[in-house]
C-alpha positions in Angstrom: -5.8 -17.1 15.9 -8.8 -15.7 14.3 -8.2 -11.9 15.7 -4.8 -12.0 13.5 -6.4 -13.3 10.2 -9.1 -9.9 10.9 -6.1 -7.7 11.5 -4.4 -9.0 8.4 -8.0 -8.3 6.2 -8.2 -5.2 7.9 -4.4 -3.5 6.8 -5.0 -4.9 3.1 -8.5 -3.7 3.0 -7.2 -0.1 4.5 -4.2 -0.2 2.0 -6.2 -0.9 -1.2 -8.5 1.7 0.1 -5.8 4.5 0.3 -4.4 3.3 -3.4 -7.9 3.9 -5.1 -7.2 7.9 -3.8 -4.2 8.6 -6.1 -4.4 12.9 -6.3 -2.4 12.5 -9.7 -3.5 10.8 -12.8 0.1 10.7 -13.7 0.9 8.4 -10.4 -0.1 4.8 -9.9 -0.6 2.9 -6.9 0.7 -0.2 -5.9 0.1 -2.3 -3.0 2.2 -5.2 -2.1 1.3 -7.9 0.6 3.4 -10.6 1.8 1.1 -12.5 4.2 3.9 -14.9 5.0 5.9 -12.4 7.0 3.0 -9.8 7.8 4.9 -6.8 5.2 2.7 -4.7 3.9 3.4 -2.0 1.5 1.5 0.9 -0.2 4.0 2.5 -3.1 3.3 5.6 -5.5 5.1 5.5 -9.0 4.9 7.5 -12.0 6.6 10.4 -13.9 5.6 14.3 -12.7 7.4 17.5 -13.9 10.2 14.8 -15.6 10.3 13.5 -12.6 10.4 10.0 -11.6 8.0 9.5 -8.6 8.8 6.2 -6.4 7.6 6.7 -2.8 6.0 4.6 0.0 2.7 6.0 1.3 2.4 3.7 4.3 4.2 0.3 5.4 2.0 -0.7 8.8 3.7 -4.3 9.9 1.8 -6.9 12.2 4.2 -8.0 14.8 
């Protein structure tokens, strides 16, 4: 099962690295990790041009 743990760490590291590369200072990247059910989410939230930004960046799921 060590391989599964390695995949989990790799996905978390990948999403964390992507979260650091936000293209707009008004937008915040948030990572959400559910390691019990292997759900991983990268969200971009914030405001731009008086409009709310709320979208997912990447949502890999390990089966």
